[in-house]
N, C-alpha and C positions, 0 to 999 in steps of 0.2 A: 504494500500500500504506500502511495506517495505521501510523504510528510506534508503538513499544511503549507510550509514555506519553501518547499523544494520545488522550484519551477524550472522547466526546461529552458536552458539559455540564461538562467539567472546570473547577473553580474555580482560577483563577490570580491571584496577587497581582501587580499591575503594579508594576515597580520604580520607576517615575517618580512616579505619583500615590498609590501605596500602597493603592489600592482593590482589592478582590477582584472579579474579573470572570469571567463565564462565557465560556470560550474558544469563539469561533464555529466551527461545523462545517458551514457552508453551501457550502463548496467555493470561495468567492470570496476572492481576495487582491487587495491593492493593489500595483501596480508603479509605480515612479517613472520618469516620462518625463523624461529628461535634457534633451531639446530644449525641452519645454514647461515644465519645472521644476515639475511637479506630479504628484500621485499619481492614478492612474487604475485603475478597477476591472476586474479580469480574472476571468471565470468559469472557474476552473481545472478544475472538474468536467467541462467539455466537452472537455478536452484528453486526449491519450494519457497513459498512466501516466508515461512518461519526461518528457514536456513538463510535466505537472502537478508532478512532483517538482522540475524545474528552476525553474518559476515560484514555487513555494513557497519554495525555498531562497534566492531573491533577492527575495522579496516581503514584504509587510507586512500587518498589520491595524491599524486605528485603534482605540486604546483608547477605550471608551465613557465612561471617567471618570464613573461614576455620581454622585459627589459634585459634579461640575461645578466643581471648585475649582482646576483647572490648565489651562494652555494646551493646545491640541490636540497630541497626541503619538502616535507610532507604535511598534509593536514588531515584530520579525521574525516572519514567519508561522510559522516553525518553533520559536519560543520555547517553546511548550508540548509539543513533541515529546519532551522529555527529562525525566528525573526531577528534582525539586526544584531549580529554578534557584537559583544562588548570587547574592546581592546583597552586594557587598563595598564598604564605604565607607572612604575615607581621611579621618582626622580629625586635625587639628593646627592650631596657631596660625598666623597670618600669617607668611610667610617661613620656615616650618619645612622647606620643600623637598618638599611633597607632590607637586606636578606633576612635578618632576624624577624623584622616586622612581617614580611610576606610569609615566612614559614609559620609564625605564630598565628597569623590571620587565617591561612588555609587550614591549619590544624584545628583551630577553634571552630571554623565553619563545618568541618567534617565531624566534629564532636557535638553537633546539634546547636551551635551557638546562634544560628540564624532562625531557629524555630519560633522564637517569640514574634518574629515578623512574618510568619507564614511562609518561610523560604527553606527549602532543603537543597542539599548539594550532592552532586555525583561527579565522577570523572567523565569527561568527554573523550579524552585521549588516555586510554588505560595505560599504555606503555610509558608515556611521558609522566603521568601521575605517579606510577610506581617508581620511576627513576627519581622524581622529586622527593618522594617519601624516603627512599633509600639514602639519598645524598644529604637531605636537609632535615626532614621531620624526625626520623628515628634518632640520629645523633643529637638533635636538639632535645628530644625527650629524655635522652640519657644524660643530659647536662653538659654536652660538649658545645663550646662556643664555636659558631660557624665562621668559616673564612669568608672574606668579602668576595663579591662576584669577580671572576676573571675578566680582564679587558678583552674586547673583541667578540664577546658573546652576542650572537644575533638571533638565536632561537628563543621562543617563549619559555618561561620557567614552568608554567603549567596551564592547562586548558580545562576548565570546569564547566559543568552544566548546572545552572541554577534554575530551580523551579519555584516560582512565586506567584502571587496574585496577579501580577502583570504579564504572566506567561513564562515560557521556558526560553532561556537564552544562554548561548555559550559565552564564557568569560575567559579571555586570554590575558594572562599576567606576564608582564615583562619586567625583569630585574636586571638592569644594565649597570656596569661598573661606573662609579662616580667619575673616574678618569675619562671614560668615553663620553659621559654626559657633559663634561667640562671641555671637551675637544671642540675647537672652532672649525674643524675640517668640514667643508660644506657637504661632502658626500659620505660622511661617516656612516658605515653600514649598521653599527650598533644602535644608532639613534633613529634608524629608518622607521621604526614602528610608530614614532610620533606623528608621521604623516597620516596615519590611519587611526590614531588613538581617539577614542571618544569618551575617555575618562582618565584622569591622572591623579595619583596620590603623591603629593610633594612631601618629602621626609626631611625634617630638621632635627638635629640632635639638641637636646634641651640646654646644654651648656655652651653651644656655639653662638656666635654673633658675627656680624659682617666685618668685624675687625680681624677675624681669623682666630684659629685655635689649632692645637696639635692635630696634624693629619688633614687639615682643610684650610688652605690659604684664604679662601673666601667662600664660606658655605652658601652665600646667596648667588654665586656665579652660576652654578648648575641650574638654579631656579630661573635666573635671567635668560640663559640660553634656551632652556626648554620652553619658557613662555613665548619667547620671540619665534621659535620654530613653530609652535602651535599657532600663533597669531599670523603666521605666513598665509594661513587660510582665514580671512577676516571673520567669517561667520562662526569660527570656533569660539570666539569670545562668548557667544550665546549658546552654541551647540554643545560645547565640552564642559561638563561639570567637573569640579576639582575639589579635593580635600587636602588639607595640610595637617600632617601628623607630627607632633613633637615627641620624638622618641626618647628613650632613657629617662622618662619622667619619674621613674621610681627614685631617682637621686633627689627628688624634691617631694617625695610622697608625704612628708609631714608638714609641708608648707601649703597653707590655703592659697588659692582654691584648688591646687593640683590634687590634693588628697581626695577632695570631693568627687572629682571626675574619674579618678582611677578606681574608686570604689562604687561608682554608680551602677546599680543593677540594670540589666537589660530586660525590660518588662513591656515591650511594645514601642511603637514609633511615636515620638512626641517632638514635633518641630520646634517647640519652645525650648526643649532641652538642648537641641543642637544649636539653637541661636544663643542660648546662655553660655554654653561651653565655648562657642566660637568667640564670643565677646571676651571671655576670660583669657583665652589663648592669644587673641589679638593684642590685648593689653600686655600680656607677658612678653611677647616677641617685640612689641614696640618699646617697652621699657628696657629691653636688652640691646636695643639698637639693631635688631635683625630686620632692617628695612627690606633687604632683598628677599627675605623669606616671606614677607607679606605681599610681595608682588602678585602672586596668584589671586589673592583676595581682591586686589584692585583691578586686575586684568579680565577676570571672568565673571559672567553674570551670576553663576550659582557656585558658591564655595562654602565649605564648612572647615572648622579648625578643631583639632583634638589633642588632648594629652594622652599618650599611650606608653605602655611599657611592654616590650616583647617578652622579656625574661623575668622581670620582677626584681632584678638585682644585677650587680656587676660580676663578671667572670674574674677568676684568679688563676694563677699558674697551677697546673696539676702537680700533685705530690709524687705520683708514681714515676719511676725512672722510665717505664715503658711509654709513658705519655709525655715525656720531656718536651717542653716547648708548647704543649697544648694548654689552652685556656679552658676552664670549666666553671660551670655554675654549681658550686659545691652544695647549695641548698635546693637544687633542682630549679625548674623553671615555673614561674607563676605569672603568665601573661595577664595584663590588665588593660581593659578598654581597647584591645587591638581590633575588635570588629567594628568599632564606631565609624572609622573612615569608610570601610566597605559598605556598611549599612547605609551611610549617607549617599554613597555612589549609587547603590541599588535603588534607593528612593528617588534620587534625582534623574535616573534613567528609566524609571517606570517599572522595574522588576518588582519593587514593593509599591503597590498602588494605593490610592485613596486620597482624601483631602489633606491629611497630614503630610504625606509624601510630596504632594504638590507644593508645599510651603518650605520644605527642607532646602537650605542653602540660599534662600532669598533674604534680602535685608529685612 
């Protein structure tokens, strides 16, 4: 049975290369042979309806990349079965905590953290999600501090399927190295996803300001470059909703009003709550002179700001000689408020529907 939004000849923007492609409808899918470690073509049209659906759910198509400017890449065969795929990028300076935030966010979503908003989460790309779990979620749960994203990464970190009151939508997350985000190279492949992004989470470490700090010469510079790249398409100022996440906020967990927001329970959507938290975060960043990190709020029509903590505390050097050089969260990880930026994005893009969702991110 054809999915509601799978239309012959449908134009889809690839989240990796940002080319618009005509989605194939020849009934063929690529399946990955784990033993041979390669993709093989399967003519799903010859299968029964149940087998065809199963093959497509775990299969892929190869993006034709008409521009020919990216390495070979693949998309889930069901990517175009749903309305308006979401492409969400995380933007921030080196050492801002993007990888820890994304890992904690996806982990909490899978643990049912979006249920109070009527949203559940599944993997759209099974292999990619399993790789993400193996490389990031499981080490994080064991208390291992994660390494920063390698420079030059062009593939999505994970592709999820979210089902909410506003329908089912694929959500593709990009976590790109801060060094790549701060590159002024016009054709930087790692930031290509910004050409097609329809939501962005800007990540600012709580102790940074635009005067600079260890590991980040100017934390606002990556924000500035990303904002200008996004505004290269003028309608993005209205079309693209954004959230600003102040990471490592556990370092100020006993300081009002930070403590209030880190401990706030998730009990349904309340636009006034988002507005109040945004007000407090804006005041915090303004007081610290983080003017560049407030640029998204000024540039985009819908924006929310949040205090978050991916781990709940700082990592320290491991004691074991076997783990020499490794940083660990010795008390385990205790994420706080990490879903707030994602909930805001889902509300501003219609996945979470209703009158309250319509007011999130507005002045």
